[in-house]
All heavy atoms as a GROMACS GRO file, in nm:
protein
  617
    1MET      N    1   0.080  -0.119   0.000
    1MET     CA    2   0.000  -0.003  -0.002
    1MET      C    3   0.101   0.123   0.000
    1MET      O    4   0.200   0.124   0.052
    1MET     CB    5  -0.083  -0.004   0.119
    1MET     CG    6  -0.192  -0.114   0.135
    1MET     SD    7  -0.326  -0.084   0.010
    1MET     CE    8  -0.423   0.036   0.082
    2LEU      N    9   0.038   0.218  -0.057
    2LEU     CA   10   0.099   0.359  -0.064
    2LEU      C   11   0.042   0.453   0.044
    2LEU      O   12  -0.083   0.433   0.073
    2LEU     CB   13   0.081   0.421  -0.197
    2LEU     CG   14   0.147   0.356  -0.314
    2LEU    CD1   15   0.096   0.405  -0.443
    2LEU    CD2   16   0.296   0.368  -0.318
    3GLN      N   17   0.100   0.539   0.089
    3GLN     CA   18   0.055   0.644   0.176
    3GLN      C   19   0.036   0.779   0.088
    3GLN      O   20   0.137   0.812   0.036
    3GLN     CB   21   0.145   0.680   0.291
    3GLN     CG   22   0.083   0.772   0.399
    3GLN     CD   23  -0.052   0.721   0.469
    3GLN    OE1   24  -0.064   0.596   0.492
    3GLN    NE2   25  -0.125   0.822   0.509
    4LEU      N   26  -0.083   0.828   0.070
    4LEU     CA   27  -0.098   0.946  -0.018
    4LEU      C   28  -0.144   1.060   0.066
    4LEU      O   29  -0.234   1.056   0.154
    4LEU     CB   30  -0.207   0.912  -0.117
    4LEU     CG   31  -0.257   1.024  -0.215
    4LEU    CD1   32  -0.143   1.074  -0.294
    4LEU    CD2   33  -0.385   0.977  -0.294
    5LYS      N   34  -0.079   1.179   0.031
    5LYS     CA   35  -0.131   1.306   0.100
    5LYS      C   36  -0.142   1.402  -0.011
    5LYS      O   37  -0.038   1.428  -0.088
    5LYS     CB   38  -0.027   1.349   0.193
    5LYS     CG   39  -0.071   1.470   0.267
    5LYS     CD   40   0.022   1.502   0.391
    5LYS     CE   41  -0.047   1.614   0.473
    5LYS     NZ   42   0.034   1.643   0.603
    6ILE      N   43  -0.249   1.462  -0.025
    6ILE     CA   44  -0.289   1.564  -0.128
    6ILE      C   45  -0.328   1.693  -0.064
    6ILE      O   46  -0.410   1.707   0.028
    6ILE     CB   47  -0.414   1.524  -0.208
    6ILE    CG1   48  -0.388   1.377  -0.287
    6ILE    CG2   49  -0.437   1.624  -0.320
    6ILE    CD1   50  -0.513   1.324  -0.364
    7VAL      N   51  -0.252   1.792  -0.082
    7VAL     CA   52  -0.256   1.930  -0.019
    7VAL      C   53  -0.283   2.025  -0.122
    7VAL      O   54  -0.227   2.028  -0.225
    7VAL     CB   55  -0.126   1.959   0.049
    7VAL    CG1   56  -0.145   2.106   0.116
    7VAL    CG2   57  -0.100   1.858   0.157
    8SER      N   58  -0.387   2.105  -0.099
    8SER     CA   59  -0.418   2.232  -0.189
    8SER      C   60  -0.394   2.350  -0.096
    8SER      O   61  -0.369   2.347   0.021
    8SER     CB   62  -0.568   2.225  -0.233
    8SER     OG   63  -0.647   2.252  -0.134
    9PRO      N   64  -0.390   2.467  -0.168
    9PRO     CA   65  -0.368   2.594  -0.090
    9PRO      C   66  -0.471   2.609   0.032
    9PRO      O   67  -0.448   2.670   0.126
    9PRO     CB   68  -0.375   2.696  -0.187
    9PRO     CG   69  -0.337   2.643  -0.313
    9PRO     CD   70  -0.390   2.496  -0.308
   10GLU      N   71  -0.593   2.553   0.002
   10GLU     CA   72  -0.709   2.570   0.107
   10GLU      C   73  -0.696   2.463   0.219
   10GLU      O   74  -0.725   2.500   0.326
   10GLU     CB   75  -0.833   2.552   0.025
   10GLU     CG   76  -0.870   2.665  -0.067
   10GLU     CD   77  -0.800   2.644  -0.205
   10GLU    OE1   78  -0.783   2.520  -0.235
   10GLU    OE2   79  -0.762   2.738  -0.276
   11LYS      N   80  -0.662   2.344   0.191
   11LYS     CA   81  -0.674   2.236   0.293
   11LYS      C   82  -0.598   2.109   0.252
   11LYS      O   83  -0.563   2.099   0.143
   11LYS     CB   84  -0.812   2.202   0.317
   11LYS     CG   85  -0.890   2.154   0.211
   11LYS     CD   86  -1.042   2.122   0.246
   11LYS     CE   87  -1.105   2.048   0.127
   11LYS     NZ   88  -1.235   2.002   0.168
   12VAL      N   89  -0.590   2.006   0.344
   12VAL     CA   90  -0.546   1.880   0.313
   12VAL      C   91  -0.673   1.814   0.244
   12VAL      O   92  -0.768   1.801   0.309
   12VAL     CB   93  -0.500   1.804   0.429
   12VAL    CG1   94  -0.467   1.664   0.393
   12VAL    CG2   95  -0.376   1.876   0.501
   13GLU      N   96  -0.656   1.769   0.124
   13GLU     CA   97  -0.775   1.709   0.047
   13GLU      C   98  -0.793   1.564   0.081
   13GLU      O   99  -0.900   1.505   0.083
   13GLU     CB  100  -0.756   1.725  -0.103
   13GLU     CG  101  -0.750   1.872  -0.156
   13GLU     CD  102  -0.872   1.944  -0.124
   13GLU    OE1  103  -0.980   1.892  -0.137
   13GLU    OE2  104  -0.877   2.075  -0.110
   14TYR      N  105  -0.673   1.492   0.097
   14TYR     CA  106  -0.681   1.347   0.145
   14TYR      C  107  -0.548   1.312   0.208
   14TYR      O  108  -0.439   1.368   0.169
   14TYR     CB  109  -0.706   1.263   0.008
   14TYR     CG  110  -0.694   1.122   0.030
   14TYR    CD1  111  -0.811   1.058   0.079
   14TYR    CD2  112  -0.586   1.036   0.019
   14TYR    CE1  113  -0.829   0.923   0.110
   14TYR    CE2  114  -0.602   0.899   0.056
   14TYR     CZ  115  -0.711   0.842   0.094
   14TYR     OH  116  -0.730   0.714   0.116
   15ASP      N  117  -0.565   1.215   0.310
   15ASP     CA  118  -0.442   1.170   0.378
   15ASP      C  119  -0.474   1.033   0.420
   15ASP      O  120  -0.547   1.017   0.516
   15ASP     CB  121  -0.409   1.270   0.501
   15ASP     CG  122  -0.266   1.226   0.549
   15ASP    OD1  123  -0.204   1.135   0.513
   15ASP    OD2  124  -0.222   1.292   0.649
   16GLY      N  125  -0.419   0.935   0.342
   16GLY     CA  126  -0.451   0.803   0.386
   16GLY      C  127  -0.383   0.691   0.294
   16GLY      O  128  -0.298   0.732   0.195
   17ALA      N  129  -0.427   0.564   0.308
   17ALA     CA  130  -0.370   0.454   0.232
   17ALA      C  131  -0.440   0.453   0.103
   17ALA      O  132  -0.555   0.447   0.092
   17ALA     CB  133  -0.364   0.335   0.310
   18VAL      N  134  -0.352   0.411   0.004
   18VAL     CA  135  -0.418   0.385  -0.137
   18VAL      C  136  -0.348   0.279  -0.209
   18VAL      O  137  -0.237   0.240  -0.163
   18VAL     CB  138  -0.407   0.518  -0.227
   18VAL    CG1  139  -0.503   0.623  -0.176
   18VAL    CG2  140  -0.275   0.557  -0.257
   19GLU      N  141  -0.404   0.221  -0.308
   19GLU     CA  142  -0.343   0.112  -0.378
   19GLU      C  143  -0.271   0.164  -0.503
   19GLU      O  144  -0.167   0.116  -0.541
   19GLU     CB  145  -0.446   0.015  -0.429
   19GLU     CG  146  -0.521  -0.060  -0.313
   19GLU     CD  147  -0.638  -0.143  -0.343
   19GLU    OE1  148  -0.650  -0.169  -0.482
   19GLU    OE2  149  -0.709  -0.190  -0.262
   20SER      N  150  -0.314   0.275  -0.573
   20SER     CA  151  -0.247   0.328  -0.682
   20SER      C  152  -0.287   0.474  -0.694
   20SER      O  153  -0.382   0.520  -0.647
   20SER     CB  154  -0.285   0.256  -0.808
   20SER     OG  155  -0.416   0.268  -0.836
   21VAL      N  156  -0.195   0.546  -0.773
   21VAL     CA  157  -0.233   0.693  -0.799
   21VAL      C  158  -0.190   0.719  -0.946
   21VAL      O  159  -0.095   0.682  -0.991
   21VAL     CB  160  -0.142   0.791  -0.710
   21VAL    CG1  161  -0.188   0.926  -0.731
   21VAL    CG2  162  -0.161   0.756  -0.558
   22LEU      N  163  -0.290   0.774  -1.020
   22LEU     CA  164  -0.268   0.814  -1.165
   22LEU      C  165  -0.264   0.970  -1.161
   22LEU      O  166  -0.363   1.034  -1.118
   22LEU     CB  167  -0.389   0.755  -1.239
   22LEU     CG  168  -0.364   0.758  -1.387
   22LEU    CD1  169  -0.250   0.676  -1.444
   22LEU    CD2  170  -0.497   0.715  -1.459
   23VAL      N  171  -0.152   1.029  -1.214
   23VAL     CA  172  -0.139   1.157  -1.214
   23VAL      C  173  -0.117   1.226  -1.360
   23VAL      O  174  -0.054   1.148  -1.444
   23VAL     CB  175  -0.026   1.216  -1.126
   23VAL    CG1  176  -0.059   1.182  -0.981
   23VAL    CG2  177   0.106   1.149  -1.170
   24PRO      N  178  -0.154   1.341  -1.392
   24PRO     CA  179  -0.129   1.404  -1.528
   24PRO      C  180   0.011   1.468  -1.528
   24PRO      O  181   0.013   1.592  -1.510
   24PRO     CB  182  -0.239   1.498  -1.539
   24PRO     CG  183  -0.278   1.544  -1.402
   24PRO     CD  184  -0.251   1.426  -1.316
   25GLY      N  185   0.120   1.399  -1.540
   25GLY     CA  186   0.250   1.474  -1.554
   25GLY      C  187   0.257   1.567  -1.671
   25GLY      O  188   0.203   1.529  -1.772
   26THR      N  189   0.357   1.650  -1.673
   26THR     CA  190   0.370   1.738  -1.778
   26THR      C  191   0.436   1.674  -1.906
   26THR      O  192   0.413   1.718  -2.010
   26THR     CB  193   0.455   1.865  -1.747
   26THR    OG1  194   0.575   1.827  -1.676
   26THR    CG2  195   0.383   1.959  -1.645
   27ALA      N  196   0.490   1.564  -1.878
   27ALA     CA  197   0.550   1.478  -1.981
   27ALA      C  198   0.465   1.361  -2.018
   27ALA      O  199   0.504   1.271  -2.101
   27ALA     CB  200   0.696   1.427  -1.931
   28GLY      N  201   0.348   1.354  -1.956
   28GLY     CA  202   0.250   1.248  -1.987
   28GLY      C  203   0.196   1.191  -1.861
   28GLY      O  204   0.256   1.203  -1.762
   29GLN      N  205   0.073   1.121  -1.879
   29GLN     CA  206   0.018   1.063  -1.746
   29GLN      C  207   0.092   0.948  -1.709
   29GLN      O  208   0.146   0.869  -1.794
   29GLN     CB  209  -0.123   1.031  -1.802
   29GLN     CG  210  -0.208   0.967  -1.693
   29GLN     CD  211  -0.347   0.939  -1.738
   29GLN    OE1  212  -0.362   0.859  -1.830
   29GLN    NE2  213  -0.451   0.987  -1.674
   30PHE      N  214   0.107   0.923  -1.572
   30PHE     CA  215   0.184   0.796  -1.522
   30PHE      C  216   0.101   0.759  -1.398
   30PHE      O  217   0.043   0.839  -1.330
   30PHE     CB  218   0.323   0.828  -1.511
   30PHE     CG  219   0.361   0.931  -1.413
   30PHE    CD1  220   0.396   0.899  -1.281
   30PHE    CD2  221   0.376   1.063  -1.445
   30PHE    CE1  222   0.441   0.993  -1.195
   30PHE    CE2  223   0.425   1.160  -1.347
   30PHE     CZ  224   0.448   1.117  -1.223
   31GLU      N  225   0.122   0.632  -1.368
   31GLU     CA  226   0.069   0.561  -1.257
   31GLU      C  227   0.175   0.528  -1.157
   31GLU      O  228   0.281   0.482  -1.195
   31GLU     CB  229  -0.014   0.443  -1.294
   31GLU     CG  230  -0.081   0.377  -1.184
   31GLU     CD  231  -0.170   0.258  -1.235
   31GLU    OE1  232  -0.143   0.201  -1.333
   31GLU    OE2  233  -0.273   0.236  -1.161
   32ILE      N  234   0.143   0.548  -1.026
   32ILE     CA  235   0.227   0.526  -0.923
   32ILE      C  236   0.185   0.404  -0.842
   32ILE      O  237   0.069   0.404  -0.791
   32ILE     CB  238   0.246   0.648  -0.824
   32ILE    CG1  239   0.298   0.768  -0.905
   32ILE    CG2  240   0.333   0.618  -0.707
   32ILE    CD1  241   0.266   0.898  -0.831
   33LEU      N  242   0.259   0.298  -0.826
   33LEU     CA  243   0.228   0.175  -0.771
   33LEU      C  244   0.318   0.153  -0.642
   33LEU      O  245   0.418   0.226  -0.635
   33LEU     CB  246   0.219   0.055  -0.854
   33LEU     CG  247   0.118   0.076  -0.975
   33LEU    CD1  248   0.168  -0.049  -1.076
   33LEU    CD2  249  -0.012   0.061  -0.927
   34ASN      N  250   0.293   0.048  -0.580
   34ASN     CA  251   0.383   0.018  -0.458
   34ASN      C  252   0.514  -0.006  -0.506
   34ASN      O  253   0.540  -0.064  -0.603
   34ASN     CB  254   0.319  -0.104  -0.393
   34ASN     CG  255   0.362  -0.131  -0.246
   34ASN    OD1  256   0.368  -0.016  -0.171
   34ASN    ND2  257   0.404  -0.246  -0.199
   35ASP      N  258   0.622   0.044  -0.430
   35ASP     CA  259   0.762   0.029  -0.448
   35ASP      C  260   0.806   0.106  -0.585
   35ASP      O  261   0.901   0.065  -0.652
   35ASP     CB  262   0.809  -0.117  -0.472
   35ASP     CG  263   0.794  -0.186  -0.330
   35ASP    OD1  264   0.808  -0.116  -0.225
   35ASP    OD2  265   0.762  -0.320  -0.329
   36HIS      N  266   0.735   0.218  -0.616
   36HIS     CA  267   0.771   0.298  -0.724
   36HIS      C  268   0.908   0.373  -0.700
   36HIS      O  269   0.933   0.408  -0.586
   36HIS     CB  270   0.671   0.421  -0.751
   36HIS     CG  271   0.672   0.478  -0.880
   36HIS    ND1  272   0.769   0.574  -0.909
   36HIS    CD2  273   0.600   0.472  -0.996
   36HIS    CE1  274   0.755   0.628  -1.029
   36HIS    NE2  275   0.650   0.557  -1.086
   37ALA      N  276   0.992   0.391  -0.797
   37ALA     CA  277   1.115   0.459  -0.790
   37ALA      C  278   1.087   0.602  -0.743
   37ALA      O  279   0.981   0.658  -0.766
   37ALA     CB  280   1.196   0.461  -0.931
   38PRO      N  281   1.184   0.666  -0.663
   38PRO     CA  282   1.171   0.797  -0.621
   38PRO      C  283   1.172   0.889  -0.732
   38PRO      O  284   1.227   0.871  -0.836
   38PRO     CB  285   1.294   0.817  -0.545
   38PRO     CG  286   1.341   0.683  -0.501
   38PRO     CD  287   1.287   0.593  -0.609
   39ILE      N  288   1.071   0.974  -0.731
   39ILE     CA  289   1.053   1.071  -0.835
   39ILE      C  290   1.002   1.218  -0.792
   39ILE      O  291   0.912   1.205  -0.690
   39ILE     CB  292   0.970   1.024  -0.950
   39ILE    CG1  293   0.956   1.110  -1.076
   39ILE    CG2  294   0.821   0.989  -0.898
   39ILE    CD1  295   0.882   1.038  -1.199
   40ILE      N  296   1.022   1.318  -0.863
   40ILE     CA  297   0.958   1.443  -0.836
   40ILE      C  298   0.928   1.494  -0.987
   40ILE      O  299   1.008   1.495  -1.060
   40ILE     CB  300   1.041   1.549  -0.775
   40ILE    CG1  301   1.086   1.502  -0.639
   40ILE    CG2  302   0.983   1.688  -0.769
   40ILE    CD1  303   1.181   1.595  -0.564
   41SER      N  304   0.791   1.530  -1.000
   41SER     CA  305   0.750   1.576  -1.124
   41SER      C  306   0.642   1.686  -1.118
   41SER      O  307   0.567   1.690  -1.019
   41SER     CB  308   0.676   1.443  -1.201
   41SER     OG  309   0.625   1.482  -1.322
   42THR      N  310   0.647   1.767  -1.216
   42THR     CA  311   0.533   1.866  -1.217
   42THR      C  312   0.429   1.804  -1.289
   42THR      O  313   0.425   1.711  -1.358
   42THR     CB  314   0.590   1.984  -1.307
   42THR    OG1  315   0.634   1.953  -1.441
   42THR    CG2  316   0.690   2.055  -1.245
   43LEU      N  317   0.305   1.858  -1.257
   43LEU     CA  318   0.174   1.822  -1.298
   43LEU      C  319   0.102   1.925  -1.373
   43LEU      O  320   0.112   2.041  -1.348
   43LEU     CB  321   0.085   1.780  -1.180
   43LEU     CG  322   0.134   1.667  -1.087
   43LEU    CD1  323   0.036   1.649  -0.971
   43LEU    CD2  324   0.163   1.532  -1.164
   44GLN      N  325   0.024   1.891  -1.477
   44GLN     CA  326  -0.043   1.984  -1.565
   44GLN      C  327  -0.193   1.959  -1.544
   44GLN      O  328  -0.234   1.877  -1.458
   44GLN     CB  329  -0.018   1.958  -1.707
   44GLN     CG  330  -0.055   1.821  -1.759
   44GLN     CD  331  -0.013   1.803  -1.897
   44GLN    OE1  332   0.041   1.875  -1.970
   44GLN    NE2  333  -0.061   1.679  -1.964
   45LYS      N  334  -0.272   2.036  -1.592
   45LYS     CA  335  -0.420   2.042  -1.584
   45LYS      C  336  -0.465   1.897  -1.614
   45LYS      O  337  -0.422   1.847  -1.728
   45LYS     CB  338  -0.482   2.152  -1.665
   45LYS     CG  339  -0.631   2.159  -1.655
   45LYS     CD  340  -0.698   2.272  -1.734
   45LYS     CE  341  -0.847   2.266  -1.713
   45LYS     NZ  342  -0.902   2.372  -1.777
   46GLY      N  343  -0.549   1.846  -1.533
   46GLY     CA  344  -0.600   1.714  -1.568
   46GLY      C  345  -0.676   1.657  -1.447
   46GLY      O  346  -0.709   1.722  -1.348
   47VAL      N  347  -0.680   1.527  -1.438
   47VAL     CA  348  -0.746   1.451  -1.334
   47VAL      C  349  -0.643   1.360  -1.263
   47VAL      O  350  -0.575   1.289  -1.322
   47VAL     CB  351  -0.862   1.363  -1.402
   47VAL    CG1  352  -0.921   1.282  -1.285
   47VAL    CG2  353  -0.965   1.442  -1.470
   48VAL      N  354  -0.640   1.374  -1.126
   48VAL     CA  355  -0.563   1.283  -1.036
   48VAL      C  356  -0.684   1.175  -0.995
   48VAL      O  357  -0.778   1.214  -0.955
   48VAL     CB  358  -0.513   1.355  -0.925
   48VAL    CG1  359  -0.459   1.245  -0.813
   48VAL    CG2  360  -0.409   1.465  -0.964
   49GLU      N  361  -0.627   1.046  -1.012
   49GLU     CA  362  -0.724   0.935  -0.971
   49GLU      C  363  -0.648   0.846  -0.873
   49GLU      O  364  -0.529   0.818  -0.898
   49GLU     CB  365  -0.758   0.850  -1.101
   49GLU     CG  366  -0.852   0.917  -1.206
   49GLU     CD  367  -0.891   0.841  -1.320
   49GLU    OE1  368  -0.849   0.717  -1.319
   49GLU    OE2  369  -0.962   0.879  -1.402
   50TYR      N  370  -0.704   0.813  -0.766
   50TYR     CA  371  -0.651   0.721  -0.666
   50TYR      C  372  -0.745   0.612  -0.626
   50TYR      O  373  -0.868   0.642  -0.614
   50TYR     CB  374  -0.584   0.807  -0.556
   50TYR     CG  375  -0.666   0.899  -0.480
   50TYR    CD1  376  -0.733   0.844  -0.366
   50TYR    CD2  377  -0.692   1.024  -0.523
   50TYR    CE1  378  -0.814   0.938  -0.291
   50TYR    CE2  379  -0.770   1.103  -0.455
   50TYR     CZ  380  -0.835   1.063  -0.337
   50TYR     OH  381  -0.916   1.168  -0.260
   51ALA      N  382  -0.694   0.490  -0.593
   51ALA     CA  383  -0.779   0.384  -0.567
   51ALA      C  384  -0.749   0.353  -0.416
   51ALA      O  385  -0.659   0.321  -0.374
   51ALA     CB  386  -0.736   0.264  -0.641
   52THR      N  387  -0.868   0.378  -0.347
   52THR     CA  388  -0.874   0.337  -0.205
   52THR      C  389  -0.938   0.207  -0.194
   52THR      O  390  -0.998   0.136  -0.284
   52THR     CB  391  -0.953   0.437  -0.117
   52THR    OG1  392  -1.087   0.441  -0.155
   52THR    CG2  393  -0.891   0.583  -0.140
   53GLN      N  394  -0.947   0.155  -0.063
   53GLN     CA  395  -1.021   0.024  -0.040
   53GLN      C  396  -1.177   0.050  -0.073
   53GLN      O  397  -1.239  -0.047  -0.096
   53GLN     CB  398  -0.999  -0.025   0.099
   53GLN     CG  399  -0.854  -0.085   0.113
   53GLN     CD  400  -0.836  -0.146   0.247
   53GLN    OE1  401  -0.894  -0.097   0.352
   53GLN    NE2  402  -0.742  -0.233   0.248
   54GLU      N  403  -1.220   0.166  -0.052
   54GLU     CA  404  -1.360   0.194  -0.081
   54GLU      C  405  -1.398   0.210  -0.221
   54GLU      O  406  -1.516   0.214  -0.259
   54GLU     CB  407  -1.410   0.321   0.007
   54GLU     CG  408  -1.412   0.304   0.154
   54GLU     CD  409  -1.280   0.310   0.208
   54GLU    OE1  410  -1.191   0.392   0.174
   54GLU    OE2  411  -1.236   0.244   0.303
   55GLY      N  412  -1.308   0.234  -0.323
   55GLY     CA  413  -1.333   0.260  -0.447
   55GLY      C  414  -1.233   0.370  -0.506
   55GLY      O  415  -1.144   0.417  -0.438
   56LYS      N  416  -1.259   0.402  -0.630
   56LYS     CA  417  -1.170   0.500  -0.693
   56LYS      C  418  -1.235   0.641  -0.678
   56LYS      O  419  -1.344   0.665  -0.671
   56LYS     CB  420  -1.172   0.471  -0.850
   56LYS     CG  421  -1.079   0.352  -0.888
   56LYS     CD  422  -1.062   0.350  -1.033
   56LYS     CE  423  -0.972   0.220  -1.056
   56LYS     NZ  424  -0.937   0.217  -1.197
   57VAL      N  425  -1.128   0.734  -0.673
   57VAL     CA  426  -1.175   0.882  -0.645
   57VAL      C  427  -1.099   0.964  -0.757
   57VAL      O  428  -0.985   0.934  -0.777
   57VAL     CB  429  -1.130   0.919  -0.503
   57VAL    CG1  430  -1.164   1.067  -0.487
   57VAL    CG2  431  -1.189   0.844  -0.386
   58SER      N  432  -1.170   1.058  -0.815
   58SER     CA  433  -1.105   1.150  -0.914
   58SER      C  434  -1.111   1.293  -0.856
   58SER      O  435  -1.200   1.334  -0.791
   58SER     CB  436  -1.184   1.146  -1.034
   58SER     OG  437  -1.187   1.013  -1.098
   59LEU      N  438  -1.010   1.366  -0.881
   59LEU     CA  439  -0.981   1.494  -0.838
   59LEU      C  440  -0.930   1.582  -0.961
   59LEU      O  441  -0.830   1.549  -1.019
   59LEU     CB  442  -0.883   1.494  -0.728
   59LEU     CG  443  -0.869   1.631  -0.644
   59LEU    CD1  444  -0.997   1.652  -0.562
   59LEU    CD2  445  -0.747   1.596  -0.544
   60ASP      N  446  -1.006   1.686  -1.000
   60ASP     CA  447  -0.975   1.773  -1.122
   60ASP      C  448  -0.874   1.880  -1.068
   60ASP      O  449  -0.911   1.957  -0.968
   60ASP     CB  450  -1.103   1.836  -1.164
   60ASP     CG  451  -1.093   1.882  -1.310
   60ASP    OD1  452  -0.992   1.840  -1.380
   60ASP    OD2  453  -1.170   1.966  -1.357
   61ILE      N  454  -0.756   1.884  -1.131
   61ILE     CA  455  -0.664   1.979  -1.088
   61ILE      C  456  -0.622   2.077  -1.203
   61ILE      O  457  -0.639   2.040  -1.318
   61ILE     CB  458  -0.528   1.914  -1.025
   61ILE    CG1  459  -0.456   1.834  -1.133
   61ILE    CG2  460  -0.568   1.828  -0.912
   61ILE    CD1  461  -0.313   1.789  -1.102
   62LEU      N  462  -0.572   2.190  -1.171
   62LEU     CA  463  -0.502   2.283  -1.270
   62LEU      C  464  -0.366   2.272  -1.286
   62LEU      O  465  -0.310   2.315  -1.388
   62LEU     CB  466  -0.543   2.428  -1.219
   62LEU     CG  467  -0.690   2.462  -1.203
   62LEU    CD1  468  -0.709   2.601  -1.161
   62LEU    CD2  469  -0.757   2.464  -1.360
   63GLY      N  470  -0.295   2.215  -1.189
   63GLY     CA  471  -0.155   2.180  -1.195
   63GLY      C  472  -0.094   2.161  -1.053
   63GLY      O  473  -0.175   2.163  -0.956
   64GLY      N  474   0.040   2.151  -1.046
   64GLY     CA  475   0.098   2.114  -0.914
   64GLY      C  476   0.223   2.044  -0.939
   64GLY      O  477   0.291   2.033  -1.050
   65PHE      N  478   0.261   1.958  -0.824
   65PHE     CA  479   0.367   1.873  -0.845
   65PHE      C  480   0.354   1.750  -0.753
   65PHE      O  481   0.267   1.755  -0.657
   65PHE     CB  482   0.511   1.933  -0.807
   65PHE     CG  483   0.522   1.981  -0.656
   65PHE    CD1  484   0.568   1.894  -0.566
   65PHE    CD2  485   0.487   2.103  -0.626
   65PHE    CE1  486   0.595   1.929  -0.438
   65PHE    CE2  487   0.501   2.152  -0.495
   65PHE     CZ  488   0.554   2.061  -0.400
   66VAL      N  489   0.418   1.647  -0.777
   66VAL     CA  490   0.415   1.513  -0.706
   66VAL      C  491   0.566   1.471  -0.664
   66VAL      O  492   0.657   1.491  -0.746
   66VAL     CB  493   0.340   1.410  -0.793
   66VAL    CG1  494   0.421   1.380  -0.917
   66VAL    CG2  495   0.331   1.277  -0.709
   67GLU      N  496   0.567   1.425  -0.547
   67GLU     CA  497   0.687   1.354  -0.503
   67GLU      C  498   0.662   1.220  -0.447
   67GLU      O  499   0.558   1.198  -0.379
   67GLU     CB  500   0.754   1.438  -0.385
   67GLU     CG  501   0.880   1.378  -0.332
   67GLU     CD  502   0.937   1.448  -0.206
   67GLU    OE1  503   0.866   1.517  -0.138
   67GLU    OE2  504   1.055   1.420  -0.187
   68VAL      N  505   0.745   1.127  -0.491
   68VAL     CA  506   0.733   0.980  -0.450
   68VAL      C  507   0.860   0.938  -0.390
   68VAL      O  508   0.958   0.959  -0.446
   68VAL     CB  509   0.701   0.877  -0.565
   68VAL    CG1  510   0.686   0.740  -0.512
   68VAL    CG2  511   0.575   0.934  -0.648
   69GLN      N  512   0.857   0.894  -0.265
   69GLN     CA  513   0.959   0.848  -0.202
   69GLN      C  514   0.919   0.724  -0.086
   69GLN      O  515   0.855   0.762  -0.008
   69GLN     CB  516   1.053   0.954  -0.132
   69GLN     CG  517   1.184   0.926  -0.078
   69GLN     CD  518   1.261   1.057  -0.048
   69GLN    OE1  519   1.198   1.164  -0.041
   69GLN    NE2  520   1.384   1.038  -0.026
   70LYS      N  521   0.980   0.618  -0.112
   70LYS     CA  522   0.957   0.506  -0.004
   70LYS      C  523   0.811   0.476   0.021
   70LYS      O  524   0.763   0.480   0.131
   70LYS     CB  525   1.034   0.523   0.126
   70LYS     CG  526   1.178   0.546   0.103
   70LYS     CD  527   1.255   0.573   0.237
   70LYS     CE  528   1.396   0.564   0.215
   70LYS     NZ  529   1.476   0.607   0.328
   71ASN      N  530   0.736   0.469  -0.080
   71ASN     CA  531   0.594   0.437  -0.088
   71ASN      C  532   0.513   0.545  -0.020
   71ASN      O  533   0.386   0.527   0.028
   71ASN     CB  534   0.569   0.306  -0.009
   71ASN     CG  535   0.600   0.182  -0.099
   71ASN    OD1  536   0.596   0.189  -0.217
   71ASN    ND2  537   0.649   0.073  -0.034
   72VAL      N  538   0.565   0.663  -0.007
   72VAL     CA  539   0.482   0.782   0.035
   72VAL      C  540   0.475   0.884  -0.092
   72VAL      O  541   0.568   0.924  -0.146
   72VAL     CB  542   0.564   0.865   0.152
   72VAL    CG1  543   0.482   0.988   0.179
   72VAL    CG2  544   0.572   0.770   0.265
   73VAL      N  545   0.347   0.908  -0.116
   73VAL     CA  546   0.324   0.999  -0.231
   73VAL      C  547   0.267   1.123  -0.192
   73VAL      O  548   0.158   1.132  -0.114
   73VAL     CB  549   0.211   0.939  -0.330
   73VAL    CG1  550   0.193   1.021  -0.456
   73VAL    CG2  551   0.275   0.787  -0.383
   74SER      N  552   0.331   1.233  -0.220
   74SER     CA  553   0.280   1.371  -0.175
   74SER      C  554   0.242   1.456  -0.292
   74SER      O  555   0.325   1.469  -0.392
   74SER     CB  556   0.400   1.441  -0.096
   74SER     OG  557   0.440   1.359   0.017
   75LEU      N  558   0.126   1.512  -0.301
   75LEU     CA  559   0.077   1.596  -0.408
   75LEU      C  560   0.051   1.731  -0.357
   75LEU      O  561  -0.022   1.746  -0.252
   75LEU     CB  562  -0.036   1.532  -0.483
   75LEU     CG  563  -0.034   1.437  -0.590
   75LEU    CD1  564   0.004   1.301  -0.522
   75LEU    CD2  565  -0.146   1.424  -0.668
   76CYS      N  566   0.099   1.836  -0.414
   76CYS     CA  567   0.071   1.964  -0.402
   76CYS      C  568  -0.010   2.024  -0.508
   76CYS      O  569   0.067   2.023  -0.617
   76CYS     CB  570   0.183   2.055  -0.358
   76CYS     SG  571   0.150   2.216  -0.310
   77VAL      N  572  -0.131   2.045  -0.508
   77VAL     CA  573  -0.207   2.072  -0.627
   77VAL      C  574  -0.295   2.204  -0.621
   77VAL      O  575  -0.332   2.234  -0.499
   77VAL     CB  576  -0.288   1.955  -0.665
   77VAL    CG1  577  -0.210   1.835  -0.703
   77VAL    CG2  578  -0.404   1.916  -0.561
   78GLU      N  579  -0.329   2.264  -0.729
   78GLU     CA  580  -0.429   2.366  -0.729
   78GLU      C  581  -0.569   2.308  -0.798
   78GLU      O  582  -0.551   2.244  -0.902
   78GLU     CB  583  -0.388   2.472  -0.817
   78GLU     CG  584  -0.488   2.592  -0.823
   78GLU     CD  585  -0.424   2.712  -0.893
   78GLU    OE1  586  -0.305   2.721  -0.933
   78GLU    OE2  587  -0.510   2.804  -0.919
   79LEU      N  588  -0.661   2.306  -0.711
   79LEU     CA  589  -0.788   2.237  -0.758
   79LEU      C  590  -0.869   2.320  -0.862
   79LEU      O  591  -0.849   2.449  -0.862
   79LEU     CB  592  -0.882   2.210  -0.645
   79LEU     CG  593  -0.832   2.119  -0.538
   79LEU    CD1  594  -0.928   2.111  -0.426
   79LEU    CD2  595  -0.785   1.984  -0.600
   80ASN      N  596  -0.918   2.256  -0.969
   80ASN     CA  597  -1.013   2.316  -1.060
   80ASN      C  598  -1.149   2.325  -0.994
   80ASN      O  599  -1.218   2.223  -1.005
   80ASN     CB  600  -1.002   2.240  -1.194
   80ASN     CG  601  -1.081   2.314  -1.300
   80ASN    OD1  602  -1.141   2.422  -1.273
   80ASN    ND2  603  -1.077   2.258  -1.420
   81GLU      N  604  -1.201   2.431  -0.934
   81GLU     CA  605  -1.328   2.447  -0.865
   81GLU      C  606  -1.432   2.483  -0.963
   81GLU      O  607  -1.544   2.504  -0.927
   81GLU     CB  608  -1.310   2.546  -0.758
   81GLU     CG  609  -1.192   2.518  -0.661
   81GLU     CD  610  -1.235   2.438  -0.548
   81GLU    OE1  611  -1.352   2.404  -0.529
   81GLU    OE2  612  -1.136   2.396  -0.468
   82ALA      N  613  -1.412   2.503  -1.097
   82ALA     CA  614  -1.499   2.545  -1.188
   82ALA      C  615  -1.610   2.440  -1.205
   82ALA      O  616  -1.603   2.332  -1.198
   82ALA     CB  617  -1.441   2.580  -1.327
   0.00000   0.00000   0.00000
């Protein structure tokens, strides 16, 4: 399992365990699974999807960045509230 924390300027949007995270990287969409290599990437406008034990969740973003290190995924994003 991965530990995911999603932070926007307003609040912590999510903090908990997930099975996978799909993010819109500026070089293309990519999926983060357990034991993913360490990475820092910028994110472009699109949809972040993550799978919890309760089901899949989608979050519409305008951009941000993601850091992955030792099964901890940190996203700092600007939400698309439109």
